C-alpha positions, 0 to 999 in steps of 0.5 A: 832103326825107325822101323824097329821103333815103330814095331815096338810102339805098335807091339806095346799099344796092342799089348796094352789094348789086349790087356785092357780088353782082358781086364773087362772081358773076363768080368760078368759085368763091368764096374760102370754097369754096377755102380748105382743107387738101387731102390724100390722107388726106381721104375722098374724097382731095382731093390728087393730088400728083406729085413728080419725075413720080411720085405722092407720097402721105401729104402735105397742102397748104393753100390760101388766097385772098382774091379767087379771083385770087391765093392761097398754097399751103403745102406741108407736109413736102413739100420736103426739109428744110422743114416748110412751104413757102408759094408765092404763085400766080396763078389762071386760070379754065380750064373748070370749074377754076382753073389755076396754074403757075410757079417759086419759090425757097424760103427755104432755096434750093430751086427749085420748078417747079409746075403744077396745077389747083384746085376746091373738091373736088380739087387736082392739083399737079405739082412738080419740085424742085432742091435747093440745091447740096451736095457730098454730093449724089452716088452712094456705094458701100460702103467696102471691108473693111480691118483694121489698128492701132487704140487700144482699152481693154484690160488691162495690168499688171492695169489698164485702159488705152488700148492698141494692137490690131493687128487692128481694123476700119479701114474697112467697110460699117458705121462705128464710132467710140468715144472718151472711154471709161472705163478700166474693165471696162465700157469694155473690154467695150463695145469687145468688144460693138461689135466684135461689132456692127461685124463682123456688120454689115460682113458683112450690110450688103453683102449687103443694100445695094449703093449709096446716091444722094442725088439733086438733087431730094432723094430718096434712092435705094438699090440693094438686094438681091433675092437671099437673105442668107447665113451662110457658104454657107447662106441665112438663110431655110434655116437649121436651128438644130439642123443648122447649129449649126456654121456659126452658131457659126463666124460668131458667133465670127468676129464676136465675136473679130474674125477676119472676113476680106474674103474672107468678105464677097466670097464671098457677094456673087457673082452677086447681083441688085440693084434700085433703090428707088422715089422718094418714100420717103426724102428728104434735105437738107443743113444745117450739115454734117449730113444730115437724112433723112425717111421717108414712112411711108404711101408705104413701107407702101403699097409694101410691101403693094401686091402682098400676098395680103391686101388692105389697106383704103385707109382704114387707110393714110389713117388712118396718114397722118392720124395723122402729119399731125395728130401723134397718136402713140397713134392711129398706134400703134393703126393699126400694130397693126391693120396688123400683125394683117393682115400679121404683120410682125416689124418692125411687131410690135416697134413695135406691142408697144412701150409708149407712152412708147417709141413716142413716140420712134419717132414723133418720128423719123417726123415730124421726121426723122433727123439724120445727121452726115457726115464725109469723110476724107482717103482718100476714105471718107465716114462717114454716122453717128448720134452717141450722143445720137441713138441712146441712147434706142433702145439703152435700149429694147433690154431691153424689146424682147428678149422680143418679139424672142425671141417672134418667132423660131422656137422652135428658134432662140429656144431655141438657146444660141448665139442666146440668148447673142448676144441677151443680149450685144446687148439684156440690161440686165446688166453684159454687155449693150450697154444697160448698157455704153452709158454707158461712153463719151461718144462712140459714132458708128454709121453707114455707111462709104461711098465714091465708086463707083470706090473702093467695095467693090461696083461700081455 
C-alpha cells in the first residue's frame, strides 16, 4: 500500500510539473518578461510611440498580463486630459513578437484606435485619437484691435472712484479684465500698469502668432511667425538702444498712455510669413467649461535643439523625460541648467536660476497642465484666459527674476533709463511695481482674445 501511495504521489507531482512546463513553454514570452514600464527615457529606449501618425516622445506605457494572452496597456499622460488610460488588449503571436489592435472608448469619452507589437525589449504602439466633441474645437484668429468706453479706477474730487474712460481697449490679441478693484492709489495704478501690458502685448502678439487650432485629436496647432518682430520700422534684433532711443521711447509712451492705434499694429503685419507648429508639442482637453493644456517638454526641447550647431546628448533629453515621469523637480532643474550651459538660451537661463521653491511651481504646470477659462461673448469674441489664482504665484516671482532678466540684456539696453524704468514698472516689488499692485484687485483675468477666422484681425 505504501508503495502504491508513493507511486501515486510521484505521478501527481510529475503531472503537475509537466502541466506547468507546458503552460509556459507554449507561450512566446512569459508574463514576467512582458510586465514592465516601456518608455523613451529608458536606455536603450523601449517605447516606439506614434500619435496621429507622428512620433511622440517623452511618454511611458505600462503593460501587465497574467497569461500572455490578454493584458492591459496603461497610457500615462498620453490621452489629453487623462493621467492614466487603461486599455484591455488581446495578444496574438506573430513571428517573434505579440501583436494587438482594436478600438477603445476611454472613461472620459475619447475614442482610441490602437495597434502595436510587443516583446520584452520593445513596444511599438500607434494611436489615433478622437476627443469627445466640444464646441471649442475649431480654428481661431486674433481679435481685432478696438477701443472705446470702459470703467476704470481714477480720481474725482480728490477721491478714488470708478469712472468712465473713453479710450480703453475693448478687444485685441491680449485680453485683460479687472474687477473688484480697491478704490485707492494702488488700484488706480494697477489699471495703468495693465494698460501698459495690454497695449504692448496687443502690439507684439499679432507679430508672433497668426492663429490657434484646437484639433479633434487633442493637439494644439499654432501658426507662428518666421519673420522679424518690429518696433515701428526697426526689427527688434537690430535695435541699438543708443541710436534708437526715440523709437523706443515713442512706443513705450504709446503703451503706457494707451495711445496705440490699430494702424500701428497692421503696419507691421504686412508681408509676414507663417508656419504651422508640429503636432504632439501641446495638447488640450475641455473640462467643465475650462480648457486644460499640457506641454510636452521633452518634445519641445528636442525640436528646438535638433537643428542646432551644438550637438545635444540624447541622454540629457532622456534624463529630462525621466525627471518628468518620476516627478523629480530638482533633477529636472539641474538638467535644464546643464542644457542651458550648452544652448545659452535666455528663457532656460531664467528657469535654471530660479530658487528651488519657485521652480516647483513651474514644475507643477509642466506635469499637471495649465487650466484656462474660456468665454464666448455675444459679438463672437472668445477669450481664453487665466484667472488671478492661476497667475499670482508667477507674478510674485518677478522681483527675484528682475536682476536675472537685466543680466541677460545687452549692456547698452540694461543701462538704458527707459528700459530700466519699464522693467521696474513690471517686475519691481515697490509701490509702483506690478507684483506690489497685484493685490489691489480680486479679479484679474489675462489671456488671448480670439475670433473665428472670418472675423479675426489676421486672415487664416
